KEMAR-386996 format. One record per residue (C-alpha): residue in one letter; x negated, y negated, z negated. Coordinates in steps of 0.02 Angstrom, whole numbers, padded with zeros to 5 digits, always signed. Layout:
% residues N
AXYZ...
//
This chain:
% residues 295
M-08375-17385-00571K-08425-17482-00387Q-08587-17397-00426Y-08527-17223-00440L-08425-17244-00282L-08576-17308-00203L-08652-17154-00257V-08532-17024-00207G-08519-17101-00028L-08712-17073-00011L-08700-16906-00053L-08565-16876+00061L-08670-16952+00211I-08800-16857+00175G-08701-16702+00183F-08633-16731+00328T-08803-16789+00407A-08884-16629+00362N-08720-16539+00426A-08736-16621+00602Q-08912-16583+00606L-08885-16387+00572D-08760-16399+00701S-08830-16511+00838T-08819-16369+00977K-08695-16433+01112V-08581-16329+01261V-08452-16389+01398D-08273-16299+01368N-08200-16260+01535K-08115-16444+01534G-08288-16531+01515T-08258-16572+01362I-08434-16587+01259K-08413-16481+01091Y-08526-16394+00972V-08566-16224+00929L-08566-16211+00744K-08561-16076+00573A-08404-15994+00547T-08393-16101+00383N-08262-16204+00439S-08120-16148+00509K-08080-16291+00611I-08231-16314+00726I-08287-16184+00868T-08371-16014+00823Q-08471-15870+00914K-08281-15799+00935D-08223-15988+01028S-08366-15993+01138L-08317-15840+01265T-08222-15982+01327L-08347-16107+01356Y-08480-16137+01486V-08653-16137+01411T-08815-16197+01504P-08971-16113+01510K-09045-16246+01408Q-08917-16251+01273L-08923-16054+01289N-09132-16059+01243N-09110-16187+01104L-08976-16029+01016E-09107-15887+01073N-09214-15873+00917E-09093-15924+00791I-09059-15821+00636G-08882-15792+00595T-08733-15687+00664D-08601-15840+00699Y-08706-15917+00829V-08701-15896+01028K-08869-15798+01044Y-08959-15756+01221A-08915-15587+01208D-08730-15633+01178T-08725-15698+01349S-08721-15558+01482S-08535-15515+01479M-08498-15717+01452L-08600-15780+01615A-08542-15625+01733A-08356-15695+01717Y-08410-15848+01827L-08498-15790+01977N-08433-15887+02100S-08454-15805+02258V-08542-15648+02343G-08570-15606+02518N-08665-15495+02658G-08597-15339+02626L-08553-15373+02441T-08365-15384+02352K-08340-15483+02175S-08192-15393+02076G-08187-15466+01905K-08338-15445+01817S-08385-15309+01944L-08500-15326+02098A-08477-15164+02228L-08546-15127+02392G-08441-15154+02523G-08394-15319+02629T-08420-15413+02790L-08605-15464+02825S-08627-15637+02867T-08815-15619+02908N-08933-15476+02994A-08964-15340+02838T-09116-15214+02861I-09140-15057+02768V-09305-14995+02774T-09320-14789+02727S-09458-14687+02740E-09487-14496+02742S-09479-14505+02532N-09382-14623+02509F-09229-14592+02651M-09040-14640+02652Q-08910-14524+02606I-08730-14544+02624R-08626-14405+02535G-08443-14337+02537L-08386-14390+02707T-08222-14331+02762S-08208-14214+02918G-08191-14321+03092S-08094-14298+03236T-08167-14280+03414S-08022-14374+03476A-08011-14509+03373D-08156-14555+03285S-08312-14627+03336V-08505-14577+03330M-08645-14687+03245V-08784-14703+03365V-08968-14790+03334D-09030-14924+03460P-09199-14843+03490A-09274-15046+03519N-09214-15102+03340G-09135-14969+03245T-08987-15065+03240L-08829-14958+03212K-08692-14958+03325W-08537-14839+03363I-08473-14764+03506S-08315-14667+03562A-08336-14462+03557S-08271-14467+03722K-08372-14612+03794L-08544-14530+03725F-08472-14337+03823N-08424-14440+03964A-08609-14512+03970L-08671-14337+03985T-08680-14253+04158F-08666-14053+04196E-08723-13955+04345N-08834-13821+04410G-08695-13702+04381L-08590-13808+04251T-08441-13909+04283K-08324-14035+04163T-08141-14048+04185G-08099-14165+04050N-08181-14160+03877T-08207-13963+03915V-08372-13889+04006R-08378-13743+04099L-08479-13602+04168G-08447-13628+04364G-08511-13731+04481T-08666-13740+04623L-08847-13701+04573N-08955-13856+04621Q-09124-13766+04566T-09190-13587+04526T-09110-13513+04383T-09183-13376+04284I-09100-13279+04144T-09223-13155+04062T-09161-13013+03964D-09264-12873+03870G-09212-12713+03793T-09120-12786+03633N-09070-12939+03739V-08963-12869+03870L-08860-12973+04015K-08668-12899+04000I-08504-12944+04095A-08360-12884+04029G-08167-12874+04111L-08226-12836+04293Q-08098-12777+04393G-08115-12621+04514G-08194-12647+04681N-08141-12595+04843L-08301-12503+04958G-08192-12538+05101A-08183-12732+05096D-08301-12783+04954S-08490-12818+04957L-08613-12735+04829V-08722-12847+04728V-08913-12789+04734T-09089-12851+04671S-09271-12884+04773S-09428-12866+04702D-09426-13021+04612G-09255-13010+04513T-09152-13118+04645L-08985-13058+04647K-08922-13026+04821K-08765-12967+04907V-08758-12823+05037N-08612-12782+05145R-08567-12586+05102E-08612-12524+05287S-08794-12567+05248V-08779-12477+05082V-08794-12307+05133Q-08930-12305+05273S-08937-12147+05387G-09024-12082+05571E-09031-11946+05670V-09177-11895+05805K-09161-11756+05941I-09317-11699+06033S-09363-11553+06153A-09499-11467+06062S-09655-11384+06152L-09726-11209+06139G-09789-11187+05952Q-09751-11383+05874T-09755-11396+05705T-09711-11575+05670I-09565-11698+05696T-09581-11885+05671V-09438-11969+05611A-09446-12169+05557N-09353-12222+05440M-09332-12031+05348P-09341-12014+05163A-09452-11898+05068L-09319-11793+04992A-09268-11642+05061S-09101-11652+05008K-09056-11780+05103V-09148-11724+05277W-09053-11581+05365V-09132-11507+05533F-09048-11398+05669R-09139-11271+05789N-09053-11258+05949G-08880-11311+05850A-08921-11184+05718K-08973-11250+05521L-09140-11219+05457V-09157-11196+05277A-09245-11319+05189G-09420-11263+05081E-09421-11131+05190D-09407-11178+05383Y-09460-11331+05339S-09519-11465+05225T-09524-11661+05207A-09613-11802+05194A-09571-11992+05203G-09543-12010+05396T-09604-11824+05425V-09526-11647+05468T-09650-11499+05466L-09600-11348+05537T-09630-11158+05466P-09595-11039+05560T-09585-10863+05507V-09589-10699+05581D-09403-10714+05621W-09418-10855+05719A-09551-10972+05821V-09530-11141+05906L-09538-11111+06098A-09542-11231+06244G-09374-11331+06268D-09302-11289+06094I-09182-11418+06034F-09213-11497+05855E-09106-11616+05793V-09154-11726+05624Q-09017-11807+05532W-09063-11911+05342V-08958-12032+05244K-09039-12153+05087
//
């Protein structure tokens, strides 16, 4: 009988030793207690399902990586298990549960290098406000991103040469401090609509010089006129009149108070009247000729 009991005890010891060697991988639970991950053949021991609450070291996981059997914690099963134990993130990253997200406070300098083919885009931005929002600018020396209020950026600009700034508004108007040319052509013309009616008795006129420079002249200088009176010599045919235009319609010639007929009694050229007497009249010594003109 004693020999039988001894044999049974020996068999139990051998079975326990074999089972312990089979399930010898150790893990540590969240209380620091050393436990074993075993096959799910015993309801009283820790199984793969239980291991979701355990801390497993990389060495322990490596021991199980190539094991066969679905009841063990395998290497491939650990990604979700380890994610829950990521302690902290920083420098622009935020952890929420098992997820990492872009966003947070920078704790050190961060540089994103782009190129013409690999550039950074931010899509879906909402419309901003020029009165309340800021503008992102780049330091040309080192590429550091900075911000500046829209009002400060606008106030840093200067306006001159015919432009005037009032508050946040820039208007046409002001003193020219350099020669300014506006070039037009047959298609692109300059128009000013809504001009008020003028008064020739008080207003001036705008004229252009040969190079297109705008100038103003008073009303008296717009219409030029002149008058010359001479006492003719016998048979005289030409009268010289300074500044007289060439058009006969702007010239009037009188002989002894009687008006002569343009094209019949005389012809005109710039600065000259040529008399053409007919059989009805002749130029006598002492005849008074008066020439009037406008242009």
